N, C-alpha and C positions, 0 to 999 in steps of 0.2 A: 504493500500500500504506500501511497505518497502522502507526506505530511508537510509539504512545502508551505502552504498557507498557514497551517497551524503553527509551524515553527516561527514564521514571521509575526504572527499575531501574538505569540508568547513573548517575543523580543519587544514588541511595542507595549504590551501590558506591563512588562517588567520595568519599564521606564516610569510608569505612573502608579503602579500598584505594588506594594511590598511583596517581593518574590514572584510577582506576576499573577498572583491568585488571591482570592478572598477567603480561602480556607486552606491551611497548610498542606493537607494530604493531596489536594488537587494538583500540586506541583509535579507529581510523578518522580520526585527525588528518590523515593525508596525503590523505584523500579528502573532508575537510570534512563529516563526517557523524557520526551516532551509531551505534554498533555494535548490530545486532540481538542480543538476548540469546536464545540457543538453548535450546530446551526438549528437543528430541530429534532424532535422525537415523534415517533409514530408507532403505536402499539408496543411491540417488544424491541423495536429498533431505535438506534440513535444514528444521526447523520452528521458528519463533521463538515467544516467549511472547505475541505478538500474533496468532498463528494464521497468519502468512504462511509460504508454502512456497517454497523455493529449490532450483534445480538446483545442486548443490555441486561446484565445481571446485577447492576447497581441500583437501577430504578430510583434515581435521585436519593440514594442511601436509605431506601426503604419505603417511602410513603406511597409509591405508585403500585398498589396491588393490582389495579386493573390496567396497568401499562400507561404509556403516554397518550394524551389526548383522548381519554375515554369520553365517549359521546355524552353520557348522562352527566358526568361531573363537569365537563366543559359547558354544557347547556346551563347547568345550575349557576356556574360562575358568571357566564355572560349575562344571564337574566338578572342576577343580583347586581353586577357591576353597572348595569344600565341605570340602576336606581341610586347609585352613589357608592364610592369605594370605602368610605369610612365616615362615621358621624361623631365618634367620641361620646356616644349616648347609647342606652340600652336598645336592643332589638329582640324580637321574639325568636330569631334564629339562634341566639345564644342559649335561650331556655330549651329550645327543641334539641339542640345538640347535647346539652347538659343532661337532659332527661334520658337520651339514648345511652349515654355513658353510665349514668347512675343505675339504669336498669340492668346493665350487664355485669357490673362489678360489685360483689358482696362487700368489698372493703371501702366503697365510696358512697357516702350519703350526700355530699355536696362537692362541687368541683368549681375551680376558678380557672378561667382561660387566660393565657399569656401568649407571647409571640414566638417562643422558641423553647426547645428542651432545656437549654442552659438556664433560661429564666424560670422555668418550672421547677427545676431542682433547687436553684438558689432560693426561691421563695418557700419551697417546702422545708428546706433546712432552717430558714429563719423562723417559720411557724413552729417547727418542732422545738427549737430553742426557746421561743417565747412561751410555748405551752408548758414545757418542763421546767423552765427557769435555769437550765444548764447550758454550758458553752461547748463542751467537748462532743465531737461526733466520731463515728467509726466508719471508714470506708475500706474498700479492698484494693490491693495492688492489682493494677490492670483494668479496673473498672473506670470508665470515663463517664463523668456526669456533667459535662459541659466545662466551660473555661472560667467559671467564677473562682475567686481567689482561694476560698476555703477548700475547694475540691480539686484544684490542679496540683495534686500531690500523688506521685506514682500512678499517673493516669495512663490508660492504654491508648489505642488508636493513634491519632496524629502525634501526640506527645511522645509515644514510644517510637513511632516511625522516625521522628526527627531527633531522637536521643536526648530529649529534654523532659523526663518524667516530672520534674518540678521546674517551674518557670521563673526566670528573673522578673522582678516586679511584684512578686507575691510576698508581702511582709511576713517576717518570722512570727510576729505577734498573732497573725491569723492562722498560719499553718500549724502552729504549736497546738491548736485546738483540734486538729485533724489527726486521729490515731489510725494507723495502718494495720490491717489484718490480712491474712493470707486466704485467698479464695478457697473454699471447700475445706477449711481447717478451723474447726470450732475452738480448739485450744488457743489459737492465736487471738480469737475474739475475746475469749475469757481473760487473756492477759491484758487486753486493752481496757476492759472494765475494771480490772484490778489496779491498773496503772493510773486511771483517771482520778484526780484528787477531788474535782468538783462534781463528778458524776457525768454519765453519758446521756446526752439529749436524744440522740437517735443513731441508728445503724442504717446506712443506705447501701443497697446492693442491687446490681443487675441480676435478677434471678436467672436470666438467660443472658450471660455476658456476650455482647456483640462487638466489643471494642478491644478485645485481645484475640480476635478471631472468635468463632462461635464456641463458647465454653459454658455449658449449662451447670447450674448448681445442683449438687446431689440433693435428693429429697430429704435424706436423713440430716444433712447439713442445714437445710432451711428450717426443718422442724426444731433442731437444737437452737438455732438462731432465734426462733420465735419464743422458745422457752426462756432463753437467756434475757431477752428484752422484757418479757413479762416479770421475771424475777427482779430485775433492776428498775423497772418502771420506765424503760426507754422506748422511744417510738421506732417501730420497724417500717422503713420506707422501701418499697419496691420501685426501682427506676425502670419503668417499662416504656421509656421514650422510644426505644427501638423495637421491643418485643410486643408492645401493646397492639392488639388487633393483627399482629403479624404471626406470632407463634400459634395463636388460635383466636377465635372471636373474643375471648376473654384474656388474651395474652398469656403470660406464664401462669396466670391464675386459673386458666382452663386446663392446666397440666398438673400443677402442684396442689396439694390440699392445704397448704399454709396460707393463712390470710394475714396480710400486712395491715398496719394502721393507716398508712398513707401510700398513695401511688402517684408517680409522675408519668405523664403521657406526652406524646408528640407525634411527628411523622404522619402516620395514617390518618389521624383525626383532622389533618389539614389537606390530605389527598394531594400534596404537592405545594400547597400554600404555606407560608410561615405561620406556625401555630404550635402551642404547647398547652399543657394543663396540669394542674395538681389537685388532688382531691383526697378525701379521707373521712373518718368518722365525724359525725356532726358536732360532737363536743370539742374536737380538735379544730375543725374549720370555724367554729363559732368564735375562736380567738383572733380571726382574721378581720382586719378593717374592711368595712365600717361597723361590723358587728362587735369586734373586739379590738384590742390595742395593737396587734401586730400589723405593721403597715406594709402594704404592697399595692402597686398601681401600675397602669400602663395605658397610655393614650390610645394605642391601636389594639389593645387586648379585646378579643371577641369581635374583631371587625367582620362585617357581614359577608364579605367575599370568602374569607377563610372558613367561616361558619357554614356557608352554603356548600362549599366544596367538601368539607368534612361530613356534613349531614348526608349529602348525596352518596358518598363512599360508604358510610356506616349502614345506611338503609339497604344498599345493594348487598352488603355482606350479611346482614341479618336476614334478608329475604332468601339467601341461598348459602346457608352455613356449610354445605357440602363442598364449597369452594376450597376450604382448608384441606380436605382429604385429597382433592385433586392436586392442589399445589404441593402438598407433602409428598405425594407419589412421584410427581415430576422432580422434586428436589432430590429424593432418594435415587431415582433413576439417573439423574445427572451425576451425583457424587460417586455412585457405583461405577459409572462409566469412566470418570476421572481416575478412580482408584485402579481400575483394570488397565488403563493406559499407563499409569505409573508402574504397576507390576510388570507390564510387558517390557518396560525400559529398565527394570530392576531398580526402581526408585521407591523409597519408603514414603508412604502417605497415610495419614489418618483423617477421617472425615466425621462430620456431625451434621444432623438435620433436626430442626425444630419447626414444624409447620412449613411455612414458605421461606424460612431462613436456612441457609446452609453455609458450611465452612469446611476448609481443608488445610492441613498443615503438612509440610514436607518434614515428617518426623517419624521415628520408629517406635514411639510410645504414646499412649493416650495423653491428651492435654487436659489437665485438671486445674491449672492455675497459671499465673503470669510468668513464673519462671519456666514452666513447661513450654508456654507459647513462645517466649524469647529464644528458647533452644532450637526452634525449628529453623530449617535451612533457608534464610532470607535471601541469600544470593541466588539459590536455585529458584525461589519464587519469582525473583526479578526477571530471570531468563524466561521462565514459563509465562509470565505476564506479557512480556514483549512478544513472544511467539504467538500467543493467543490473540493479542491485539492485531498483529499483522495478518492473522487469519480471520479477522472480523468478529472476534469475541471480546466484549468489553467487561472485564472483571475489575473488582475493587483494586486500587493501585497500592495496596499495602497488605502484607500477610497478617496484619492485626485487625483486618476488617471482615465483615460478614457479607455474604452474597444473598441475593433475593430473587425469588421466582415471582413472576406476574402471571395473571390469567392469559395474557397475550402470548406467552411463550408456548410454542407447540412442541409436540413430540419430534417433529422433523427438525426443529431448531436445536433441540437437545441432541439429536443424532449428529447434526452438523457440528455442535460443540464438542462432542466426544471424539469425532473424527479429527477435529483440529487438535485435541489434546494428544491423541496418538502421534500425529505428525510432529507436534511441538516436542513431545518427550523424546521421540526418535532423533530429532534435530539436536536436542540438548546433549544426548548421550553419545552422539556420533563423533 
């Protein structure tokens, strides 16, 4: 494939945008390449400005369950946009989307909309601290919860990709209140509780981690986490910004029996529009302004266009929950094909699937935590990524990211992807 125009566009962007991109992972640094500049999306495909077409397994990093330019979602957005993009005032669309979310999640009595996953988690942490009157929080190595100061400590995803698990500019006085535990290791969590002098306000976890690659939490671990939070009076927060409505109609909570106290959401509830949300038990949410003293606000929060897009997406999902079975079967078929291609080339690979989410590591052992994820062969991933891109397959450009299946991806596309994997593996090993 030719990338001439994308290479020129990247040079031009670099002059006026830090690193040439508005989010670090997009730079393709981890895969030693130049990012294709996208012109449009259609169904399961992306088209770049050089005219190249790709089967898209990123899907805007998760929200596009129905692929690009879904007719129903597009119509809802256009109809709403014609009435105005934003009012900074209440609309019935906010209530309608909130009712859909509350009806699906046992852990959510009330929900507040914001504009991003980062904002949702930042606000949920503040509310947990305000509710408990404590400062310390526990997070897990490799779990990424957005780029707010308190949480940019041993984060996965882009932070891991660029070798900066903690960022300059984060005051030590803030990060000292963030205690780090090891994913799937309850003893490390107990140590955090014992080490905290003022008490733990909350434990936040991706129950299906999607930012160190796809790494699900063990059911026994989540149960022990729930018991520990109950013992110490700490709030358990599930960060489902990525897994919410992706792993199942109820996110990770459609898979695990563990019920958190609060949940953060994003991605799918905006269907491609910028949106996030956080919700929880009514007694916790009652502490949020204007009901309670914990302040949180946003001029564009709950804007009608994003609400309309999310509402259209969730209604389609609720109307046909068998979608998740179909997506999971496709994801499993894809990773099985990738694994066979790796085996044929005598390359070690482990895979994981949760609903429409999939992940793979070039590793010879199961990946249970961030250390395991970092031990995967990132140099081999970079070569594989480049080979697949050149063959028209668009994968996440970091080994610490998750892939996504949309309803627009067909069996024929998966066959084409697997064929590309065999060719790429053979090229790498030759």
